[in-house]
All heavy atoms as an XYZ file, in Angstrom:
821
protein
N     117.484     91.772    126.248
C     117.804     90.875    125.171
C     118.909     91.514    124.335
O     118.808     92.658    123.922
C     116.553     90.621    124.329
C     116.846     89.851    123.077
S     115.407     89.210    122.203
C     114.573     90.671    121.682
N     119.957     90.758    124.090
C     121.076     91.256    123.299
C     120.768     91.057    121.828
O     120.615     89.943    121.362
C     122.351     90.511    123.688
C     123.567     91.041    122.946
O     123.514     92.199    122.494
O     124.543     90.295    122.820
N     120.631     92.166    121.099
C     120.271     92.092    119.685
C     121.490     92.343    118.801
O     121.354     92.770    117.675
C     119.182     93.103    119.378
C     117.894     92.817    120.127
C     116.761     93.617    119.580
N     116.615     93.510    118.160
C     115.950     92.552    117.508
N     115.396     91.587    118.171
N     115.851     92.575    116.200
N     122.710     92.093    119.318
C     123.898     92.340    118.506
C     123.943     91.354    117.347
O     123.547     90.205    117.470
C     125.166     92.223    119.359
O     125.241     90.936    119.932
N     124.401     91.841    116.231
C     124.465     91.019    115.028
C     125.715     90.154    115.059
O     126.806     90.622    115.377
C     124.479     91.907    113.789
C     123.228     92.745    113.575
C     123.430     93.667    112.382
C     122.032     91.867    113.364
N     125.563     88.894    114.739
C     126.715     88.012    114.641
C     127.357     88.218    113.277
O     126.765     88.818    112.382
C     126.299     86.537    114.864
C     125.252     86.108    113.835
C     125.787     86.340    116.269
C     124.881     84.648    113.898
N     128.557     87.745    113.126
C     129.268     87.921    111.862
C     128.602     87.081    110.773
O     128.526     85.859    110.864
C     130.722     87.499    112.017
C     131.473     88.348    113.031
S     131.376     90.111    112.694
C     132.523     90.251    111.359
N     128.091     87.735    109.778
C     127.440     87.083    108.650
C     128.085     87.587    107.376
O     128.763     88.621    107.369
C     125.947     87.418    108.635
C     125.114     86.986    109.837
C     123.720     87.597    109.747
C     125.006     85.478    109.915
N     127.823     86.891    106.298
C     128.288     87.401    105.019
C     127.570     88.717    104.731
O     126.512     88.989    105.296
C     128.018     86.376    103.914
O     126.628     86.263    103.684
N     128.136     89.526    103.863
C     127.577     90.847    103.583
C     126.124     90.813    103.151
O     125.305     91.586    103.639
N     125.779     89.895    102.252
C     124.397     89.855    101.762
C     123.445     89.327    102.826
O     122.308     89.784    102.922
C     124.299     89.009    100.492
O     124.672     87.666    100.767
N     123.894     88.399    103.655
C     123.040     87.877    104.724
C     122.784     88.952    105.768
O     121.665     89.100    106.254
C     123.682     86.664    105.394
O     123.807     85.605    104.488
N     123.821     89.705    106.127
C     123.656     90.771    107.110
C     122.753     91.869    106.558
O     121.900     92.386    107.264
C     125.003     91.348    107.521
C     124.876     92.346    108.658
C     126.216     92.821    109.173
O     127.254     92.522    108.593
N     126.195     93.568    110.246
N     122.919     92.207    105.288
C     122.071     93.230    104.673
C     120.615     92.787    104.656
O     119.714     93.585    104.932
C     122.552     93.532    103.256
N     120.368     91.510    104.360
C     118.996     90.993    104.353
C     118.407     91.013    105.754
O     117.226     91.342    105.936
C     118.974     89.579    103.781
N     119.221     90.673    106.761
C     118.747     90.695    108.147
C     118.398     92.116    108.571
O     117.356     92.352    109.201
C     119.814     90.102    109.063
C     119.465     89.957    110.533
C     118.277     89.013    110.713
C     120.663     89.448    111.303
N     119.234     93.063    108.200
C     118.967     94.470    108.523
C     117.721     94.951    107.791
O     116.889     95.654    108.369
C     120.199     95.338    108.209
C     121.320     95.011    109.204
C     119.860     96.820    108.257
C     122.660     95.640    108.867
N     117.570     94.570    106.519
C     116.360     94.945    105.768
C     115.107     94.422    106.466
O     114.110     95.137    106.586
C     116.408     94.392    104.345
C     117.297     95.203    103.422
O     117.577     96.384    103.742
O     117.716     94.650    102.390
N     115.151     93.171    106.918
C     113.980     92.596    107.605
C     113.708     93.301    108.920
O     112.558     93.538    109.282
C     114.185     91.102    107.833
C     113.971     90.270    106.589
C     113.842     88.803    106.923
N     115.010     88.305    107.635
C     115.946     87.535    107.108
N     115.838     87.141    105.851
N     116.971     87.132    107.818
N     114.772     93.652    109.645
C     114.592     94.348    110.916
C     113.987     95.732    110.690
O     113.073     96.149    111.409
C     115.933     94.460    111.640
C     115.802     94.421    113.154
O     114.710     94.064    113.647
O     116.785     94.739    113.837
N     114.464     96.443    109.681
C     113.917     97.768    109.359
C     112.448     97.641    108.959
O     111.599     98.422    109.407
C     114.748     98.457    108.255
C     116.125     98.835    108.786
C     114.019     99.695    107.724
C     117.104     99.306    107.716
N     112.123     96.665    108.131
C     110.737     96.465    107.696
C     109.842     96.133    108.886
O     108.712     96.629    108.985
C     110.669     95.357    106.648
N     110.333     95.307    109.789
C     109.560     94.950    110.982
C     109.287     96.189    111.833
O     108.147     96.431    112.253
C     110.308     93.901    111.802
C     109.728     93.681    113.162
N     108.535     93.017    113.361
C     110.155     94.061    114.382
C     108.274     92.990    114.647
N     109.233     93.623    115.290
N     110.324     96.979    112.088
C     110.160     98.187    112.899
C     109.184     99.143    112.229
O     108.306     99.719    112.892
C     111.526     98.855    113.165
C     112.377     97.951    114.070
C     111.354    100.235    113.795
C     113.838     98.390    114.192
N     109.300     99.318    110.922
C     108.392    100.212    110.194
C     106.946     99.747    110.298
O     106.025    100.565    110.350
C     108.814    100.298    108.727
N     106.746     98.447    110.354
C     105.388     97.890    110.400
C     104.759     98.001    111.790
O     103.570     98.265    111.907
C     105.459     96.427    109.957
C     104.211     95.819    109.481
C     104.386     94.427    108.865
N     105.388     93.577    109.497
C     106.574     93.274    108.980
N     106.944     93.763    107.828
N     107.420     92.482    109.611
N     105.543     97.810    112.854
C     104.946     97.697    114.187
C     105.209     98.873    115.116
O     104.585     98.970    116.169
C     105.387     96.383    114.888
C     104.964     95.180    114.087
C     106.874     96.365    115.147
N     106.097     99.775    114.745
C     106.453    100.862    115.650
C     105.265    101.759    115.985
O     104.944    101.969    117.161
C     107.591    101.702    115.068
C     108.072    102.804    115.996
S     109.466    103.730    115.328
C     108.663    104.699    114.050
N     104.595    102.282    114.977
C     103.498    103.218    115.224
C     102.342    102.571    115.997
O     101.874    103.148    116.979
C     103.007    103.847    113.924
C     101.975    104.948    114.163
C     101.770    105.836    112.970
N     102.895    106.678    112.657
C     103.147    107.842    113.257
N     102.354    108.280    114.194
N     104.183    108.564    112.912
N     101.873    101.385    115.610
C     100.796    100.777    116.419
C     101.212    100.522    117.858
O     100.396    100.684    118.773
C     100.501     99.454    115.696
C     100.988     99.654    114.305
C     102.135    100.602    114.396
N     102.463    100.161    118.083
C     102.883     99.899    119.465
C     103.019    101.191    120.263
O     102.842    101.198    121.474
C     104.193     99.114    119.504
O     105.293     99.950    119.274
N     103.327    102.302    119.588
C     103.403    103.585    120.280
C     102.007    104.083    120.666
O     101.812    104.648    121.731
C     104.100    104.626    119.403
C     105.606    104.469    119.245
C     106.128    105.392    118.154
C     106.326    104.733    120.561
N     101.040    103.882    119.785
C      99.671    104.309    120.088
C      99.038    103.404    121.120
O      98.226    103.848    121.919
C      98.827    104.364    118.811
C      99.189    105.512    117.938
N      98.905    106.821    118.250
C      99.851    105.555    116.753
C      99.364    107.621    117.307
N      99.947    106.874    116.377
N      99.393    102.130    121.101
C      98.957    101.202    122.134
C      97.467    101.031    122.236
O      96.745    101.030    121.246
N      97.020    100.926    123.472
C      95.609    100.713    123.746
C      95.210    101.561    124.948
O      95.875    102.539    125.261
C      95.332     99.217    123.969
C      96.207     98.621    125.062
O      96.771     99.389    125.869
O      96.320     97.393    125.129
N      94.159    101.175    125.640
C      93.687    101.963    126.779
C      94.719    102.063    127.894
O      94.696    102.995    128.683
C      92.388    101.366    127.333
C      91.176    101.489    126.405
C      89.985    100.737    126.987
C      90.823    102.935    126.172
N      95.624    101.107    127.980
C      96.652    101.123    129.016
C      97.862    101.959    128.615
O      98.784    102.123    129.389
C      97.086     99.697    129.326
N      97.869    102.488    127.402
C      98.979    103.306    126.938
C      99.821    102.567    125.914
O      99.429    101.517    125.401
N     101.013    103.116    125.624
C     101.879    102.495    124.618
C     102.275    101.071    125.011
O     102.468    100.774    126.184
C     103.107    103.397    124.595
C     102.675    104.682    125.203
C     101.586    104.349    126.164
N     102.395    100.223    124.025
C     102.846     98.855    124.261
C     104.363     98.863    124.434
O     104.896     98.244    125.351
C     102.407     97.934    123.113
C     100.875     97.895    123.076
C     103.000     96.543    123.262
C     100.297     97.308    121.819
N     105.064     99.572    123.549
C     106.506     99.776    123.663
C     106.780    101.268    123.518
O     106.180    101.944    122.693
C     107.252     98.987    122.584
C     107.148     97.461    122.717
C     107.657     96.777    121.448
C     107.920     96.973    123.920
N     107.700    101.769    124.313
C     107.944    103.214    124.376
C     108.773    103.707    123.189
O     109.428    102.931    122.489
C     108.694    103.545    125.672
O     110.014    103.009    125.612
N     108.762    105.023    123.024
C     109.583    105.650    121.985
C     111.062    105.400    122.273
O     111.850    105.211    121.342
C     109.286    107.136    121.914
N     111.452    105.372    123.536
C     112.848    105.113    123.897
C     113.274    103.715    123.437
O     114.410    103.532    122.971
C     113.043    105.253    125.397
N     112.378    102.738    123.546
C     112.687    101.383    123.084
C     112.963    101.386    121.581
O     113.959    100.827    121.122
C     111.526    100.438    123.403
C     111.666     99.096    122.730
C     112.474     98.111    123.282
C     111.016     98.825    121.532
C     112.632     96.892    122.647
C     111.159     97.600    120.900
C     111.970     96.639    121.464
O     112.126     95.432    120.833
N     112.064    102.027    120.805
C     112.227    102.035    119.352
C     113.465    102.824    118.935
O     114.179    102.445    118.017
C     110.976    102.575    118.672
C     109.835    101.643    118.845
C     108.698    101.850    119.561
C     109.724    100.310    118.307
N     107.890    100.730    119.499
C     108.495     99.785    118.741
C     110.543     99.521    117.517
C     108.071     98.506    118.397
C     110.125     98.250    117.167
C     108.899     97.750    117.613
N     113.727    103.926    119.639
C     114.915    104.723    119.319
C     116.176    103.881    119.557
O     117.108    103.883    118.747
C     114.931    105.994    120.166
C     115.924    107.026    119.701
C     115.756    108.332    120.457
N     114.435    108.912    120.305
C     114.018    109.589    119.233
N     114.821    109.760    118.213
N     112.802    110.093    119.189
N     116.186    103.119    120.648
C     117.325    102.252    120.945
C     117.504    101.187    119.858
O     118.625    100.911    119.417
C     117.140    101.600    122.312
C     118.352    100.815    122.743
O     119.474    101.301    122.631
N     118.138     99.615    123.234
N     116.396    100.589    119.410
C     116.471     99.585    118.332
C     117.073    100.183    117.063
O     117.900     99.565    116.404
C     115.071     99.042    118.009
C     114.440     98.144    119.014
C     114.882     96.697    118.913
N     114.752     96.098    117.604
C     113.695     95.411    117.170
N     112.659     95.231    117.958
N     113.678     94.893    115.963
N     116.645    101.401    116.729
C     117.151    102.047    115.515
C     118.626    102.423    115.661
O     119.407    102.266    114.712
C     116.298    103.264    115.181
C     114.861    102.924    114.770
C     113.991    104.171    114.751
C     114.839    102.223    113.414
N     119.033    102.897    116.834
C     120.444    103.217    117.054
C     121.303    101.955    116.987
O     122.440    102.003    116.520
C     120.644    103.929    118.388
C     120.185    105.366    118.395
C     119.766    105.973    119.567
C     120.172    106.142    117.239
C     119.354    107.294    119.591
C     119.759    107.456    117.249
C     119.359    108.032    118.430
O     118.947    109.337    118.446
N     120.782    100.820    117.449
C     121.531     99.566    117.340
C     121.773     99.208    115.871
O     122.851     98.723    115.527
C     120.780     98.427    118.039
C     120.852     98.482    119.544
C     120.035     97.387    120.212
O     119.402     96.574    119.505
O     120.023     97.354    121.447
N     120.772     99.466    115.034
C     120.968     99.214    113.597
C     122.055    100.127    113.040
O     122.900     99.691    112.251
C     119.661     99.425    112.834
C     118.600     98.348    113.014
C     117.310     98.776    112.331
C     119.084     97.025    112.455
N     122.021    101.398    113.439
C     123.047    102.330    112.962
C     124.432    101.922    113.455
O     125.419    102.029    112.725
C     122.722    103.752    113.413
C     121.501    104.406    112.769
C     121.214    105.748    113.427
C     121.693    104.565    111.277
N     124.506    101.436    114.693
C     125.789    101.021    115.259
C     126.331     99.760    114.609
O     127.529     99.490    114.685
C     125.661    100.806    116.775
C     125.461    102.107    117.533
O     125.749    103.178    116.963
O     124.999    102.046    118.688
N     125.459     98.977    113.994
C     125.903     97.748    113.340
C     126.851     98.071    112.183
O     127.693     97.261    111.827
C     124.710     96.947    112.833
N     126.711     99.255    111.607
C     127.601     99.691    110.530
C     127.284     99.037    109.202
O     126.458     98.129    109.104
N     127.939     99.532    108.188
C     127.813     99.006    106.824
C     126.390     99.009    106.290
O     126.022     98.125    105.521
C     128.402     97.595    106.723
C     129.871     97.574    107.042
O     130.585     98.528    106.759
N     130.327     96.495    107.638
N     125.596     99.979    106.675
C     124.253    100.087    106.116
C     124.339    100.743    104.749
O     125.164    101.636    104.522
C     123.345    100.925    107.022
C     122.618    100.180    108.145
C     123.568     99.655    109.180
C     121.568    101.057    108.769
N     123.488    100.289    103.865
C     123.437    100.892    102.533
C     122.769    102.265    102.635
O     122.173    102.606    103.663
C     122.645     99.997    101.583
O     121.267    100.002    101.935
N     122.848    103.007    101.563
C     122.211    104.328    101.543
C     120.701    104.196    101.779
O     120.125    104.967    102.549
C     122.497    105.030    100.207
C     121.870    106.381    100.106
N     122.337    107.473    100.810
C     120.788    106.815     99.409
C     121.574    108.514    100.546
N     120.624    108.149     99.689
N     120.075    103.227    101.141
C     118.625    103.032    101.311
C     118.293    102.659    102.758
O     117.288    103.133    103.307
C     118.127    101.948    100.359
N     119.116    101.838    103.374
C     118.876    101.455    104.767
C     119.049    102.653    105.694
O     118.250    102.843    106.615
C     119.817    100.319    105.174
C     119.493     99.003    104.510
C     120.576     97.965    104.719
O     121.751     98.289    104.908
N     120.179     96.698    104.666
N     120.083    103.460    105.447
C     120.277    104.667    106.252
C     119.088    105.612    106.118
O     118.625    106.191    107.114
C     121.565    105.387    105.831
C     122.866    104.752    106.284
C     124.049    105.429    105.603
C     122.995    104.824    107.792
N     118.577    105.765    104.912
C     117.411    106.625    104.691
C     116.190    106.089    105.426
O     115.424    106.853    106.009
C     117.121    106.768    103.197
S     118.340    107.749    102.307
N     116.002    104.772    105.405
C     114.856    104.163    106.081
C     114.942    104.353    107.592
O     113.956    104.705    108.247
C     114.761    102.684    105.732
N     116.128    104.147    108.162
C     116.313    104.335    109.605
C     116.114    105.805    109.960
O     115.456    106.126    110.960
C     117.696    103.820    110.053
C     117.999    104.223    111.491
C     117.770    102.298    109.899
N     116.643    106.701    109.154
C     116.475    108.136    109.391
C     114.993    108.513    109.360
O     114.513    109.280    110.195
C     117.263    108.942    108.363
C     117.220    110.427    108.647
O     117.559    110.821    109.787
O     116.839    111.193    107.739
N     114.262    107.970    108.409
C     112.830    108.243    108.308
C     112.095    107.762    109.562
O     111.217    108.463    110.074
C     112.254    107.562    107.067
O     110.862    107.687    107.027
N     112.462    106.599    110.051
C     111.819    106.076    111.264
C     112.163    106.927    112.486
O     111.308    107.163    113.353
C     112.218    104.618    111.486
C     111.643    103.642    110.463
C     112.336    102.287    110.559
C     110.141    103.501    110.644
N     113.401    107.406    112.558
C     113.775    108.298    113.664
C     112.994    109.611    113.593
O     112.562    110.143    114.629
C     115.286    108.562    113.638
C     116.165    107.404    114.111
C     117.624    107.663    113.755
C     115.985    107.169    115.597
N     112.787    110.129    112.385
C     111.985    111.346    112.224
C     110.536    111.109    112.625
O     109.892    111.980    113.231
C     112.063    111.853    110.786
C     113.403    112.463    110.370
C     113.422    112.739    108.874
C     113.687    113.713    111.172
N     109.999    109.920    112.321
C     108.644    109.576    112.756
C     108.548    109.550    114.277
O     107.552    110.003    114.850
C     108.215    108.231    112.181
C     107.949    108.250    110.698
C     107.604    106.879    110.170
O     106.965    106.077    110.849
N     108.034    106.586    108.955
N     109.579    109.020    114.930
C     109.603    109.017    116.394
C     109.626    110.444    116.939
O     108.914    110.760    117.893
C     110.835    108.268    116.900
C     110.717    106.783    117.080
C     112.052    106.186    117.494
C     109.652    106.431    118.078
N     110.457    111.297    116.341
C     110.514    112.700    116.765
C     109.147    113.359    116.633
O     108.698    114.076    117.527
C     111.542    113.479    115.947
C     112.974    113.067    116.237
O     113.227    112.426    117.288
O     113.848    113.375    115.397
N     108.478    113.122    115.516
C     107.166    113.705    115.278
C     106.151    113.171    116.285
O     105.345    113.916    116.831
C     106.701    113.420    113.859
C     105.365    114.027    113.528
C     104.906    113.694    112.114
O     105.479    112.831    111.447
N     103.871    114.370    111.665
N     106.181    111.877    116.549
C     105.259    111.281    117.507
C     105.446    111.898    118.883
O     104.476    112.222    119.565
C     105.463    109.764    117.580
C     104.606    109.102    118.618
C     103.288    108.801    118.340
C     105.113    108.786    119.871
C     102.479    108.204    119.298
C     104.318    108.193    120.834
C     102.999    107.899    120.543
N     106.696    112.088    119.301
C     106.960    112.645    120.620
C     106.635    114.130    120.696
O     106.332    114.639    121.767
C     108.407    112.397    121.021
C     108.675    110.934    121.323
C     110.087    110.691    121.790
O     111.045    111.007    121.078
N     110.218    110.135    122.976
N     106.673    114.834    119.573
C     106.380    116.266    119.561
C     104.880    116.554    119.601
O     104.465    117.616    120.043
C     106.991    116.915    118.324
N     104.060    115.603    119.135
C     102.613    115.809    119.102
C     102.005    115.500    120.463
O     102.336    114.487    121.075
C     101.966    114.879    118.068
C     102.363    115.164    116.654
C     101.863    114.111    115.673
O     101.306    113.084    116.120
O     102.054    114.324    114.478
N     101.101    116.361    120.936
C     100.424    116.025    122.194
C      99.508    114.822    121.977
O      98.846    114.715    120.949
C      99.620    117.289    122.515
C      99.473    117.984    121.213
C     100.667    117.605    120.375
N      99.530    113.908    122.916
C      98.699    112.708    122.816
C      97.322    113.007    123.387
O      97.192    113.529    124.496
C      99.350    111.542    123.563
C     100.737    111.205    123.056
C     100.744    110.892    121.569
O      99.961    110.087    121.094
N     101.636    111.537    120.836
N      96.288    112.695    122.611
C      94.923    112.950    123.045
C      94.498    111.939    124.098
O      94.863    110.767    124.033
C      93.964    112.847    121.849
C      94.145    113.875    120.753
C      93.222    113.566    119.586
C      93.872    115.265    121.286
N      93.709    112.399    125.035
C      93.122    111.481    126.006
C      92.050    110.667    125.291
O      91.411    111.137    124.349
C      92.512    112.270    127.158
N      91.839    109.432    125.736
C      90.852    108.567    125.085
C      89.466    109.192    125.123
O      88.688    109.053    124.195
C      90.835    107.196    125.747
C      91.962    106.345    125.279
C      93.141    106.140    125.917
C      92.042    105.634    124.052
N      93.953    105.325    125.170
C      93.296    104.989    124.027
C      91.189    105.453    122.978
C      93.701    104.200    122.965
C      91.593    104.652    121.931
C      92.838    104.036    121.933
N      89.133    109.924    126.179
C      87.811    110.541    126.291
C      87.603    111.621    125.234
O      86.476    111.888    124.832
C      87.616    111.149    127.673
C      87.585    110.088    128.756
O      87.314    108.907    128.421
O      87.824    110.419    129.924
N      88.672    112.238    124.778
C      88.555    113.324    123.805
C      88.480    112.812    122.371
O      88.207    113.583    121.464
C      89.746    114.266    123.943
N      88.698    111.526    122.160
C      88.751    111.023    120.796
C      87.387    110.938    120.129
O      87.235    111.299    118.984
C      89.426    109.646    120.771
C      90.906    109.660    121.118
C      91.463    108.241    121.105
C      91.689    110.525    120.159
N      86.392    110.427    120.806
C      85.084    110.256    120.183
C      83.984    110.462    121.216
O      83.738    109.588    122.039
C      84.958    108.869    119.572
N      83.341    111.611    121.186
C      82.239    111.821    122.125
C      81.086    110.869    121.817
O      80.953    110.366    120.699
C      81.840    113.281    121.890
C      82.401    113.636    120.565
C      83.586    112.736    120.328
N      80.267    110.624    122.813
C      79.156    109.684    122.656
C      78.218    110.103    121.531
O      77.593    109.261    120.884
C      78.390    109.558    123.967
N      78.107    111.394    121.256
C      77.211    111.867    120.203
C      77.736    111.522    118.806
O      77.027    111.688    117.822
C      77.012    113.377    120.313
O      78.248    114.034    120.153
N      78.952    111.017    118.716
C      79.530    110.681    117.421
C      79.377    109.192    117.114
O      80.193    108.620    116.424
C      80.999    111.073    117.396
N      78.319    108.588    117.608
C      78.098    107.168    117.367
C      77.963    106.908    115.876
O      77.449    107.739    115.127
C      76.840    106.709    118.098
N      78.410    105.741    115.460
C      78.363    105.407    114.040
C      76.939    105.225    113.533
O      76.625    105.568    112.407
C      79.157    104.131    113.778
C      80.654    104.244    113.975
C      81.315    102.886    113.773
C      81.238    105.242    112.998
N      76.082    104.655    114.364
C      74.725    104.359    113.929
C      73.735    105.082    114.829
O      73.827    105.005    116.047
C      74.450    102.851    113.989
C      75.408    102.053    113.155
C      76.453    101.353    113.736
C      75.294    102.027    111.775
C      77.345    100.632    112.965
C      76.184    101.306    111.002
C      77.207    100.613    111.599
N      72.768    105.782    114.234
C      71.763    106.450    115.063
C      70.841    105.397    115.687
O      70.757    104.262    115.217
C      71.006    107.332    114.064
C      71.204    106.661    112.749
C      72.548    105.997    112.817
N      70.123    105.752    116.754
C      69.171    104.810    117.336
C      68.146    104.391    116.277
O      67.834    105.161    115.357
C      68.503    105.593    118.455
C      69.370    106.783    118.690
C      70.162    107.011    117.445
N      67.598    103.188    116.366
C      66.668    102.711    115.344
C      65.347    103.469    115.326
O      64.611    103.408    114.351
C      66.449    101.239    115.702
C      66.838    101.127    117.133
C      67.860    102.182    117.384
N      65.032    104.199    116.378
C      63.785    104.967    116.425
C      64.048    106.232    117.235
O      64.894    106.259    118.109
C      62.651    104.154    117.057
C      63.075    103.462    118.328
C      63.059    104.122    119.553
C      63.517    102.147    118.301
C      63.476    103.502    120.694
C      63.937    101.515    119.449
C      63.904    102.196    120.656
O      64.319    101.576    121.807
N      63.307    107.296    116.960
C      63.489    108.535    117.725
C      63.068    108.312    119.184
O      62.161    107.569    119.480
C      62.562    109.537    117.043
C      62.181    108.935    115.739
C      62.384    107.470    115.861
N      63.762    108.970    120.102
C      63.480    108.816    121.522
C      62.078    109.264    121.879
O      61.447    108.728    122.774
C      64.511    109.597    122.335
N      61.523    110.267    121.172
C      60.197    110.793    121.510
C      59.080    109.829    121.133
O      57.993    109.914    121.715
C      59.989    112.153    120.816
O      60.042    111.956    119.412
N      59.272    108.926    120.199
C      58.204    108.021    119.803
C      58.229    106.714    120.574
O      57.322    105.931    120.489
C      58.303    107.673    118.301
O      59.558    107.014    118.071
C      58.203    108.926    117.460
N      59.293    106.494    121.376
C      59.398    105.272    122.155
C      58.525    105.404    123.394
O      58.656    106.336    124.163
C      60.849    105.012    122.542
C      61.036    103.795    123.391
N      60.817    102.549    122.894
C      61.392    103.659    124.689
C      61.048    101.664    123.862
N      61.390    102.331    124.968
N      57.605    104.468    123.601
C      56.713    104.487    124.759
C      57.016    103.262    125.591
O      57.176    102.166    125.086
C      55.253    104.470    124.336
C      54.864    105.696    123.533
C      53.442    105.616    123.056
O      52.733    104.663    123.361
N      52.989    106.616    122.335
N      57.075    103.471    126.888
C      57.294    102.333    127.779
C      55.958    101.701    128.111
O      54.917    102.345    128.154
C      58.024    102.763    129.038
O      57.295    103.760    129.712
N      55.961    100.399    128.383
C      54.733     99.658    128.614
C      54.228     99.788    130.009
O      54.771    100.030    130.963
C      54.946     98.189    128.300
């Protein structure tokens, strides 16, 4: 999908970039963590999206800082080892204990 920006007035383009940055900030981390099948979208995808914003040019100082912060978050995410799902919560860490002790339960 070609995400190149069309020629817009300065304020319209700035608003579009602000919305794109806000969207990426909102969905990047959840999509990287994904689900049992792994990441929904890769770090390379998000890095490419952020570089496209930088290539669009004419970003304000606040927008540049926001994009830089998101790139640093990507770097940090890629530097951290990802835990296997089995290591996240052992069965003994259940939220609720059984309703009765195992020793008092009698089978009929």
